[in-house]
N, C-alpha and C positions, 0 to 999 in steps of 0.2 A: 760184175762191172767190167765193161770192155775197156781195155787199156790201149792207148795210142802211143806209138813209138815217138821218141825224141831223137831226131837225127841231127847231130851237130853240124855236119857238112851242109845239109839242106838249110838249116837255120842260118848259117853263116852266109850262104849264097843269097838268101832272101834279104838279109840285113844289108848286104852289099848293094842290092838293087834299090833298097830304101835310102841309100846314101849315108848309112850309118854302119860302116864296116867294123866288125868285132871278131876277135878270136873266140870260138865257142867250144866248150867242153861239156859233156853230159856224163853224169855218174848214175849208175843204177841205184846206189845207196851211199849215204855218208852220214856223219854225225850231224853237221850242219854246213851249208855252203859258205856261210860267213866264217866259220872256224877254219875251213879248208883254205879259203883265200887269205885270211889273216896270217896263216903260216907262209903264204907266198906273196905277202904284201910288197916285198922289195922288187919283184919282177916289174919292169917298167911299162909294159904295154897293157892296154885295157883288155879285160877278159870277162866273158860271160860264162858263169858256171851254173848249170842246171842239174838238179837232183830229182830222180824219179821218186825217191823216198828219203826222208830225213829221220834218223833215229834219235837225234837229240837237238831238234830245232829249238830256237829260243827267240824270245821277243824282248821288249824293254824290261828292265828291273829283274832280269833273270827268269822271267816267266817262260814256261815251256810252250812250244808251238807244235801241236800234235798233228802229224800227217800220216796218211795211209797211202800205199803205193797206188798211183793213178787218181787219187781223190783231190790232189792239190797241184798247184804249179808253184814250185819253190826255186828261186834262183838268187844269185848274188852277182853283182857287177863290180869289178875292181877298176877304179878310175883315179888317175893321179891329177891333183890340183897343184898349181904353183904356189898357192896361198898356204899359210900355216893353219893348223886345225882350228884355232879360235876364230878365224875368219870365215869358217864354214857353218856358223850357227844358222839354223833355219834350213839347212840342206834337206832334212827329212820332210819338211813342209813342201819344198819344191818337188821332191820325189813324189809325194802324195798327189800333187796337182798333175804331174805327168801321167801317173797311173790312172787317175780319174778321167783325164782327157781321153786316153786310149780306150778305156772301157765304155765311156759314154758315146764315143764315136762308133763303137761296135753295136750300140743299141741299149746298153745298160744305163739308161738315163737317171735311174734312181740312186746311183752311186754318189755318196757324199763323203766328207772328211771329218774326222775327229782329232782334235789336237792331242798329241803332236804327230801321231804316226799311224792312225788306223783308217781303214776304208770301211764305211758303213753303208747300209741300205737306208736311205732317208725315210722317215716315217716310223719304221720299226726299230731303227738303231741296231739292227742285227749286224754283227761283225762279219765282214766279207774278207778282209785281209789286213796285213800290217807291214810296216817298214822298220828295219833296224839298220841304222847307219853307224859304223864303227870306223875309227880313223887310226892311222899308224904313221909315225914320222917317216918320211922317205927323202931321198936325195933331191934337193931342190924344192921341197914342198911337203905335201901330205898325200898318202894313199888312203882313199876312202873306199871302204867295203860296204856296198849298199845291198842289203838283203831284202828280198820281197817274198812274201808268202800269200797266196790267194787260195781260198776254198773253191775248188773246181766242181766237185760233185758232193752231194750231201752224204754225210756219214751218220747212219742210225746210232742214236744214243749219245752223240757228241755234246748236244746241248745239255743233257742231263749231267754228264760227267764234268762239264765246265761251269755249269750253273749260270749260263748266260745265253742270249739269243745268238744264233749263228746263221749266216746266209751262205749260199753257194752260187757260183756263176750259172749253173744249169737252171736255176730258178729265175734268172734275169735275162738270159739270152736264148733265143730260139730262131734258127738252130744254134746249138752250142758249138763254137769253133773248136777245132782240134788244139790240143795244148801246144803243139809246134807252131801253129799259126798265131796263137795267142802270145806265145813267147816273143815272136818276131815283132808284133805290134807294140807290145809293152816295152821291149828293149829299145826299139827304134825311137819311141817317144821319150824314153828315159835318156838316151844319149843326146837327143836334141835339147832336152831340159838341162842337162849338165853343162852343155856348151853355153846355154843362155845364162846359167847360174855363174859360170866362170866370168862372164863379162858384166852381168847386171846384178848379181847377188839375188837375195830374196825379194828385193823390190820389183824384179821382173815378174814375180808370181803372186805378190800379196793380194792384189785385187781379185784375182781368180780364186785364190785360196779362200778369201772371205765369202765369195759367192757360193762356194762348195761346203762351207762350214755347217755341219749338221746341227750344231747347237748355237748358232748365231742368235744373240739377243735373249737366250734362255737363262734362267736362274740355275746355277750350278753349285755342286759341292766339289771341292778340290782337295784331295789328299796329297800333300806335298811330300817330297822325299825325306824330310826330317820329322815326319809324324804329325805335322800341323794340319788341321782341317779348316778350310776357308769356304765361305759361301758368298756368292755374288752373281752379277749378271755378266755374261760373256760380251766383252766390248770389241773383240777382234784380236789382232796380233800386232806386236811391236815390230820395229824395223829389224830387230835381231831374232825374231821368231818367238819371243815370249808371248804367252797368253795374257791378254789384258782383262782383268777381272775387276768390275766395279763393286766394291764392298761398302759397308757402312762407314768405313774409315778412308774412303777414296779408292782410286784405281791402283791395283797391285799388279806387278809384273811377275808372272809365274814361269819359272824356267824348268821345273821338274815336278811332276806329279801326275795323278790320275784324276779324271773328271767324270762326273755323273750328274744327270738331271736331279734337281732338288726342289722341294716346295719352298716358295717364298714365305718368310715369317709373317 
């Protein structure tokens, strides 16, 4: 597998040209970029941290995010909001829209979204990437640590070990951009989205998120965080980012859980 270098100075220069200046750091290896930035959450300026390898990457609900050196693009962005953490509900959905925009603009037209934080390949529902947003109280507001992991190249045996379908960008883009160029495109779109979220909240993204929803109108099984399993039709999202599920007892708002296609009774 040919590895491409990640040059923080070059990435910062390109982001400056995009009108989205950021401080950029690159680590050869770390536990997880989110963990590193959570320890530095009090620093006031935005920072893009990219890791060539994560030894203990993680996703929602404590799940592991497995990466090999050069096979993924993993980064976190530290961004300070003036709002309290509870006002940032739905931020992971806005981040998903930003990432999908950037990838589709590059030619990956099959990229879709799975509530609340996954990027999928429409049709196959193979997982392409994920988002993990963590917040920390900061002076005058909230520090949001926005973690992104994308499968860049295929890893033999990964589907078998995870027992689920996995997709990689090399299957969707020809030619495959270098990770450095990809990081610039994704980070620039993400910064623009965060600025829009600050002024317009999730409402600025809801319609586009609905159009990208891989399970829109489908019958789903939802395992909630408290062990309850619900079934119903995906109706869309609420103003605060909750999944709206039409069940036999009416529409339920789901704030935490995992979804999967199910057969209607």
